[in-house]
N, C-alpha and C positions, 0 to 999 in steps of 0.2 A: 486178411484180405490184401490183395496186391494193390499197388498204386493205380489210379485211374490211367487209362490209356493216353488221354490228352496230356497228362502230366509227364509221362514217360517221353512222349513225342517232343514236348517242350524242352525237356532236359537234353535230349539228343540234339535238337536244333541249337540250343545254347552252347553245347559243347563244340559243335561244328563252327559256330560263329566265333567262339573264342580262339580255336585253332586257326581259323581262317584269318583272323585279325593278327595273331602272332606271326603267321607266315607272311602276311603282307608287310608287317613291320620289319621282319628279317630281310625281305627282298629289298625294301626301300633303303634300309640303313647298312646292309651288308653287300648285297649284290649290286645295288645302284651305283655306289661310289666306284666299285671295281670296273663296271661297264664304262663309266665316264672316264676313268683313268686310261682304260684301254683305247677308247676312241681318241682321247687327247694325244696318246703316244703316236698315233698315225697322222698327226697334223702336219700340214705343209708349211705352216707359218713359222716365224722366228721366235714366238713366245708361247707360253702355256695359255691356251684359250679354249673354252668350250661354248658352243660347238665349234669344231675346227673349220677353218676357211676351206680347206681341201684335204684330201687324204694322200699320204705319201709314206714311203719307207725310209726317208732320208735320215731320220734320227736313229733308226736301228742300224743303218749303214755307218752313221757317225760313231757308233760305239766301237767300231773296229780300230779307231784312232784314239779312243779314250783310255790312255794308259793308266791313269790314276784310278779310274773306275774298275778297270780290269784287275789291277793289283789289289784293290779293296775286295773285289768279288772273290779273288783267289784266296786271300786271307780268310774270308768268311767260310769258304768251302773247306779249307784245311782244318780250321777250328771245329766246324760242324762235323767233319769226318771223325776226328779223334775224340770229340765229345760223344758222338754216337757209339763209337767202339767201346769207350770206357763205360758209358751208361749201360750198354747191353751186358757187359761182363759183370759189373757191380749190381745192376738191377736184377739180373737173373740169379746171381748168388743170394741176394737178399730175399728174393721171392721164394726160392727153394727153402730157405730156412724158416720164413714166416708161414708159408702155406702148409708145411708139415708139422707145425707146432701149434698147440692151442694154449700155450702158457701166457701169463700176463706179460712177461718180458717180450714175447714175440709181438703181442698187440701194441706194446709201448714202442717197439722198434718200427712197427708199421706206421704209427702216428708220427714218429720222429722223421722217418724218411719222406713222408708226404708233406712235412711242414714247409719245405721251400715253396710249395704252391700257395701257401697261405701268407707267407711273409712277403711284404712289398718288395719287389725286385730292386728298386732304388735303395731301399734300406739295406738289403743284403749286399749289393754291390759296394756301397760305402763302407759297410762293416768289414767286408773282405779286404778292401783297400787298406783300412786301418790295421787289420790283423797282419797282413803280409809286411807292412812297414814296421810294425812292432817286432816282427821276426828278423828284420834287417834286410828284407828283399825289396825289389822294385817291381812294378807291373811288367809283365812279359807274356808271351804267347802261352807257355806252359801253365802259368797261373790263370790265364784267361780260360784255357781248356778245363782246368779244375773247377773254376767258378761256374762255367756253363754246365759241367757234369753234375754239380750239386743240384742245379735247378732242373736238369733234364732226367736224372735217374728216376724220379717219381713216375714219369710217363711209362718207362719200361717196366717198372715195378708193378704198376697197376694192371697193365695188360697181361703181364706174365702170370701174376697171381690169378687173374680171371681164367687164363688158359689152364693153369694147374688145377683149378677148382673143377674143371671138366674132365680131368684125367682120371681114368679108372685105376684105383690102387691095385686091383687084381692083376693088371698087366705088369706092374713093377714086381709084385710078389712072384708071378710066374717066371719072370726073367731071372730073379735071384734064385728061385728053386731049381732052375735049369743050370745053375753054376756061374751065372754072370755076376761079376763084381759090381760095386757101386758106380764106378766110372763107366764101365761098359754098358750098364743099364741106362745110365744117363745119356750116353752117346747114341745108343741104338734104339732106345725106347722113348725116354722122356723128351729129349731134344727134338726129334722129328715131330712129336705130337704137340709140343708147345711152340713150334716154329712160327705158326701164324700169329700168335700173341707177341712173340719176340719181334717179328717183322713189323707189326702195327706199332709197337712201342718204339722201335728204332726209327720209323718214319716220323713219329711225333717228336722224338728227341732231336732228330736232324733239323726239322723245320723250326723247332723252338730255339735251337742254338743259332741257326743261320739268321734268324730274324731278331735275335736278342739285342736290345739296345742298352738297358740299364747296367747290366753286368759288364758289357763290353766298354761302356763309357768310362768305368772306373779302373778296369784291370788291363786294358790294352795299352801297350806302350806307344810312344810318339811315332815310332817307325812302322807300326802295324795298324793301319787304319781298316776298320771293319766297314763293309758295304752299307749297312743301315745307317751308321753314323755319317758316312760320307754323303749319302743321299740327303740326309737331313740338313747337313751343312750347305749343300748345293742349293737346296730349296730356300734356305734362309738368306743366302747371299745374292744369287743371281737368277733364280728360277730357271735353271738350265733345263731345256726340253728333253735332254737326254735322260734325265731322271725318270721321266714318264716312260721312256723306252725301256730302261732297266726294270722299272716296276712291271711293265708288261711282260718282259721275259721271265721275271720271278713268278708272276701269276701263271703263265703258261707252263713253266717248269714245275710249279706246285701241282697243277692239274694233272700233268703227266705222272708225277710221283704218286698222286692219290689214286689214279686209275691203275697203276702198277701194283700199289699196295692193296687195293681192293681185289684185283685179279689174283694176286699171288698169296696174300695173307688174309684176305677177308677183313679189311680194316673196320668196316661198320659193325661186323659181328663181334669183333674183339673189344669194341668200345661200349658194348651193351652191359 
């Protein structure tokens, strides 16, 4: 016999209440602070204050003369670009090897490559600093890119494996039976079909690198200041209102990238 109708209705109502409560919590603790920060960035006053006394674009205009912030933003963009490029190459190669194998070694490699997401970022950054010092090197931009790559490869790996799992093997067999070699098959068949997964992973890797603090804190040299660290120092010392304006630009930049990733690569579909 089936469950009574009133019990089924109660379960559905409970499920809606739970999801509604979770959505409300997400809005309050995720969207709420972002909205407050955006409103604060348009303040007309000389200090960070909410609600703002008036609205103005003066602090966004002031960023045109913020040479140190611009240099830090450029450093973060350069590091994020090279990190994304390396993550896409290494993550795609690893995904192809793991997705096509059912061996225990492949599963172990999958766990190993995903481990940076489980290891605390501060612990990894400190360990990486000790490691390069033991090798006789000092913190620099190349080592910072490598450190970011380690923590960003898992994003590309996971979305690419998801894309490869939806790839029909018959298409690869048909390409090879028609005389195409392995590289030609990858370039003409595999790569176009997994491009949405690669794009989603590249977007996540770029944003994870651009916003990374723990690894940058240990591996950046004294001449190469990263934007997140610079903003943190500004907030600690003088509560510069320009930090809110920079944060507003980052939020708007992220939203634009998300819309482009969703339009071109189907970001939400690739993350399922």
